[in-house]
C-alpha positions as CSV (number, residue, x, y, z in Angstrom):
1,X,-10.0,-35.8,-25.2
2,X,-12.8,-37.4,-23.6
3,X,-14.0,-34.9,-21.2
4,X,-16.5,-36.9,-19.7
5,X,-14.4,-39.2,-17.9
6,X,-12.7,-36.3,-15.7
7,X,-15.2,-36.3,-13.0
8,X,-13.1,-35.0,-10.2
9,X,-13.4,-31.5,-8.6
10,X,-10.5,-29.4,-9.5
11,X,-10.8,-27.4,-6.2
12,X,-10.5,-31.0,-4.5
13,X,-7.1,-31.4,-6.4
14,X,-6.2,-27.8,-5.1
15,X,-6.7,-28.8,-1.7
16,X,-4.9,-32.3,-1.8
17,X,-1.7,-30.3,-3.2
18,X,-1.9,-27.6,-0.3
19,X,-2.6,-30.1,2.4
20,X,0.8,-32.3,0.9
21,X,3.0,-29.1,1.1
22,X,1.9,-28.1,4.5
23,X,2.0,-31.1,6.0
24,X,-1.3,-30.5,7.9
25,X,-5.0,-29.9,7.9
26,X,-4.4,-26.6,9.9
27,X,-1.4,-25.1,8.2
28,X,-3.3,-25.8,5.0
29,X,-6.3,-24.5,6.4
30,X,-4.6,-21.1,6.9
31,X,-2.9,-20.9,3.4
32,X,-6.2,-21.5,1.9
33,X,-8.2,-19.8,4.3
34,X,-10.3,-22.5,4.8
35,X,-11.8,-24.3,8.1
36,X,-10.2,-27.5,9.0
37,X,-13.4,-29.7,8.7
38,X,-14.2,-28.3,5.1
39,X,-10.4,-28.9,4.1
40,X,-10.9,-32.5,5.6
41,X,-14.6,-33.2,4.2
42,X,-12.5,-31.9,0.6
43,X,-9.6,-34.4,1.2
44,X,-12.0,-37.1,1.5
45,X,-14.1,-36.6,-1.2
46,X,-11.0,-36.4,-3.4
47,X,-10.0,-40.0,-2.2
48,X,-13.5,-41.0,-3.0
49,X,-13.7,-39.8,-6.6
50,X,-10.4,-41.2,-7.2
51,X,-10.6,-44.7,-5.0
52,X,-7.6,-44.0,-3.5
53,X,-5.7,-43.7,0.2
54,X,-4.0,-40.6,-0.2
55,X,-2.7,-39.6,3.3
56,X,-1.1,-41.2,6.1
57,X,-1.4,-40.0,9.7
58,X,2.7,-40.3,11.2
59,X,2.5,-38.5,14.6
60,X,0.5,-34.9,14.4
61,X,1.9,-35.0,10.6
62,X,0.2,-36.0,7.1
63,X,2.2,-38.2,5.1
64,X,1.5,-38.6,1.7
65,X,0.8,-42.8,0.7
66,X,2.7,-44.0,-2.2
67,X,-0.3,-43.5,-4.3
68,X,-0.2,-39.9,-3.0
69,X,3.4,-39.2,-4.2
70,X,2.6,-40.3,-7.3
71,X,-0.6,-38.3,-7.7
72,X,1.3,-35.4,-6.4
73,X,3.6,-35.2,-9.1
74,X,0.7,-34.7,-11.7
75,X,-1.2,-32.4,-9.5
76,X,1.8,-30.4,-8.9
77,X,2.0,-29.8,-12.7
78,X,-1.6,-29.0,-12.6
79,X,-0.9,-26.2,-10.2
80,X,1.7,-24.6,-12.3
81,X,0.2,-24.6,-15.4
82,X,-2.9,-23.1,-13.6
83,X,-0.4,-20.8,-12.5
84,X,0.9,-19.5,-16.0
85,X,-2.7,-19.1,-16.9
86,X,-3.1,-16.3,-14.6
87,X,0.1,-14.9,-14.7
88,X,-0.3,-14.4,-18.6
89,X,-3.9,-13.1,-17.9
90,X,-2.3,-10.6,-14.9
91,X,0.3,-9.4,-17.4
92,X,-2.4,-8.5,-19.8
93,X,-4.5,-6.5,-17.5
94,X,-4.1,-2.7,-18.4
95,X,-5.4,-0.8,-15.1
96,X,-3.5,0.7,-12.8
97,X,-5.5,0.3,-10.0
98,X,-5.2,-3.0,-7.8
99,X,-2.5,-4.6,-5.6
100,X,0.8,-5.3,-6.1
101,X,2.9,-7.3,-3.6
102,X,6.6,-6.7,-2.6
103,X,8.9,-8.9,-1.2
104,X,11.6,-7.1,1.0
105,X,14.2,-8.3,3.7
106,X,13.7,-7.3,6.9
107,X,16.3,-4.5,6.5
108,X,15.2,-3.1,3.5
109,X,11.5,-3.3,4.7
110,X,12.5,-1.7,8.1
111,X,14.8,1.1,7.0
112,X,14.2,1.4,3.3
113,X,10.9,1.3,2.4
114,X,8.9,3.3,4.9
115,X,10.4,6.5,3.8
116,X,9.2,6.0,-0.1
117,X,5.6,4.9,1.0
118,X,4.2,8.4,1.0
119,X,5.9,9.1,-2.3
120,X,4.6,5.7,-4.0
121,X,1.3,6.7,-2.9
122,X,1.3,10.2,-4.5
123,X,2.9,8.5,-7.5
124,X,0.6,5.6,-8.1
125,X,-2.4,6.4,-5.9
126,X,-4.9,3.7,-6.9
127,X,-2.6,1.0,-6.2
128,X,-2.8,-1.0,-2.8
129,X,0.6,-2.4,-1.3
130,X,0.8,-5.9,0.2
131,X,4.7,-5.8,1.8
132,X,6.1,-9.4,2.5
133,X,8.7,-9.2,4.9
134,X,10.8,-12.2,4.6
135,X,14.6,-13.2,4.6
136,X,13.7,-16.0,2.4
137,X,13.7,-15.8,-1.3
138,X,9.9,-15.7,-2.6
139,X,8.9,-17.9,-5.4
140,X,7.7,-15.3,-8.0
141,X,6.7,-18.3,-10.6
142,X,4.1,-19.3,-8.0
143,X,3.2,-16.0,-6.9
144,X,4.1,-15.8,-3.9
145,X,5.2,-12.3,-4.6
146,X,4.8,-9.8,-7.6
147,X,8.3,-7.9,-7.0
148,X,11.0,-9.1,-5.0
149,X,14.2,-7.5,-3.8
150,X,17.2,-9.9,-3.9
151,X,20.7,-10.1,-3.2
152,X,21.7,-12.8,-6.2
153,X,21.0,-12.2,-9.6
154,X,18.1,-14.8,-10.8
155,X,19.0,-17.3,-13.4
156,X,15.7,-18.3,-14.4
157,X,14.6,-17.2,-17.7
158,X,10.9,-16.4,-16.6
159,X,12.1,-13.8,-14.4
160,X,13.0,-10.2,-15.3
161,X,16.1,-8.5,-13.3
162,X,17.2,-5.3,-12.7
163,X,20.8,-4.5,-10.9
164,X,19.8,-1.4,-8.5
165,X,23.3,-1.4,-6.8
166,X,25.8,-2.7,-4.7
167,X,26.0,-3.2,-1.1
168,X,29.2,-3.5,1.0
169,X,28.3,-5.8,4.1
170,X,31.2,-5.0,7.0
171,X,31.1,-6.7,11.1
172,X,29.6,-4.1,12.8
173,X,29.7,-3.4,16.7
174,X,28.8,-0.9,19.5
175,X,30.9,1.8,19.5
176,X,32.2,1.4,22.8
177,X,33.0,-2.4,22.2
178,X,34.7,-1.2,18.7
179,X,37.0,1.3,20.7
180,X,37.9,-1.6,23.2
181,X,39.8,-3.4,20.5
182,X,41.6,-0.3,19.6
183,X,44.2,-1.5,16.5
184,X,44.4,-4.6,17.9
185,X,43.8,-7.7,15.4
186,X,41.3,-10.2,16.1
187,X,43.8,-12.6,17.0
188,X,44.7,-10.6,19.9
189,X,41.4,-10.5,21.4
190,X,40.5,-13.7,23.2
191,X,36.6,-13.7,23.2
192,X,35.2,-12.0,20.0
193,X,31.5,-12.8,19.4
194,X,29.9,-12.8,16.0
195,X,25.8,-13.3,15.9
196,X,25.8,-15.8,12.9
197,X,22.7,-16.7,10.6
198,X,23.2,-20.3,10.8
199,X,25.6,-22.6,12.0
200,X,26.8,-23.3,8.3
201,X,30.7,-22.6,7.5
202,X,30.5,-19.5,5.0
203,X,31.3,-17.1,6.9
204,X,33.9,-19.3,9.2
205,X,36.0,-20.0,5.8
206,X,36.0,-16.4,5.0
207,X,37.2,-14.9,8.3
208,X,40.0,-17.9,7.6
209,X,40.5,-16.1,4.2
210,X,41.1,-12.7,6.0
211,X,43.4,-14.7,8.5
212,X,41.7,-14.8,11.5
213,X,43.2,-17.9,13.4
214,X,39.8,-18.9,15.2
215,X,41.2,-20.6,18.2
216,X,37.3,-20.1,20.1
217,X,34.5,-20.2,18.3
218,X,32.9,-16.8,17.9
219,X,29.6,-18.2,16.8
220,X,28.0,-18.5,20.6
221,X,24.9,-17.2,19.5
222,X,22.8,-17.6,16.1
223,X,19.8,-15.3,15.0
224,X,18.0,-15.2,11.6
225,X,16.6,-12.2,12.4
226,X,18.1,-9.1,11.3
227,X,16.4,-6.7,13.3
228,X,16.8,-8.5,16.4
229,X,20.6,-8.8,15.5
230,X,21.0,-5.2,15.1
231,X,19.1,-5.1,18.7
232,X,21.7,-7.6,20.0
233,X,24.7,-5.4,19.1
234,X,23.3,-2.6,20.9
235,X,23.1,-4.5,24.0
236,X,26.2,-7.3,23.9
237,X,29.7,-7.8,23.3
238,X,28.7,-9.1,19.5
239,X,29.6,-7.8,16.2
240,X,27.1,-8.3,13.4
241,X,27.5,-8.4,9.9
242,X,25.4,-5.5,8.1
243,X,25.1,-3.4,4.9
244,X,27.7,-0.2,5.1
245,X,24.2,2.0,4.0
246,X,21.6,0.4,6.7
247,X,24.7,0.7,9.9
248,X,25.2,4.3,9.2
249,X,20.9,4.4,10.5
250,X,22.7,3.8,13.6
251,X,24.9,6.3,15.2
252,X,26.6,4.2,17.8
253,X,27.7,1.1,15.2
254,X,31.1,1.2,14.4
255,X,32.8,-0.8,11.9
256,X,34.9,-3.4,13.5
257,X,38.4,-5.0,12.2
258,X,38.3,-3.1,9.4
259,X,41.7,-3.8,8.1
260,X,41.0,-7.5,9.3
261,X,38.2,-7.8,7.6
262,X,37.5,-8.3,3.8
263,X,34.0,-6.9,3.3
264,X,31.4,-8.7,1.2
265,X,30.2,-7.1,-2.1
266,X,26.8,-7.8,-2.9
267,X,24.6,-6.7,-5.8
268,X,21.4,-5.8,-5.5
269,X,18.4,-7.1,-8.3
270,X,14.8,-5.8,-8.4
271,X,13.2,-8.8,-9.7
272,X,9.5,-9.5,-11.5
273,X,8.2,-12.4,-13.2
274,X,8.2,-11.8,-17.2
275,X,4.5,-12.0,-17.7
276,X,3.7,-10.0,-14.6
277,X,6.6,-7.2,-15.8
278,X,3.7,-6.4,-18.8
279,X,1.3,-5.6,-16.4
280,X,1.0,-1.4,-16.1
281,X,0.7,-1.5,-12.3
282,X,3.4,-3.9,-11.6
283,X,5.5,-2.4,-14.3
284,X,4.5,1.1,-12.4
285,X,5.5,-0.2,-9.1
286,X,8.8,-1.8,-10.1
287,X,10.0,1.4,-12.3
288,X,9.1,3.3,-9.1
289,X,11.3,0.9,-6.6
290,X,14.2,0.8,-9.2
291,X,14.5,4.7,-9.3
292,X,14.1,5.2,-5.5
293,X,15.4,1.9,-4.0
294,X,18.8,2.2,-5.8
295,X,21.8,1.9,-3.5
């Protein structure tokens, strides 16, 4: 390879990639912990190095030009290769001191992880934990987390997964609300309300399979935050979906329509990247979570 022809700054390529994915200098600056003026100068320098215009402004967003779109594909591949180098290096790390990041859902982070913190610190005193709380699936291949708890078995061969149990998910409501239903079916009640995660029809289809007639729309409120759903179930005449072992933490919640709703059975998996799984500190935390967060 004739290296002297590669004249652009690799850091400028990284800045270009992040701006392209985030859609603005402000968002990219936050992702890179870099000021907007510095980021703007790097993009301008990259355009000058390549003699191309990479972005155009549409409203408040930056949109890739045709040249930028073509370049993005190649820079993305560069980023994947760079990330793989990092993963391989980290996987060879023999140290049991340092940071390990864990991605958990809102419910797991709120109810299941805090009681384990002191025990984890005693088990691995030299490891610093970064807790990432999100119901979105973390991209372990791009190092958004070292370890993640997921409720669907990953199919990517680059990931190591260990099943740690199965959750049973019912409809729950405040005990006063559930008691008011007595032994009635949901088809006998005119105003059953369920707080959904979105306006998709997955739950609707499940209710129909459970023989709900759905004469009215039960999803008049949507909320993608499970902790807020938890509070709404306490103060409104609404039902929510919860794993049984989590719902038991609130004595005011009761299973609603147990004879008229087929519960969801969801497998829980602990996941790590295959390369990182060989890192001593990542493996240490992984094994701890697999043992103590087992359902």
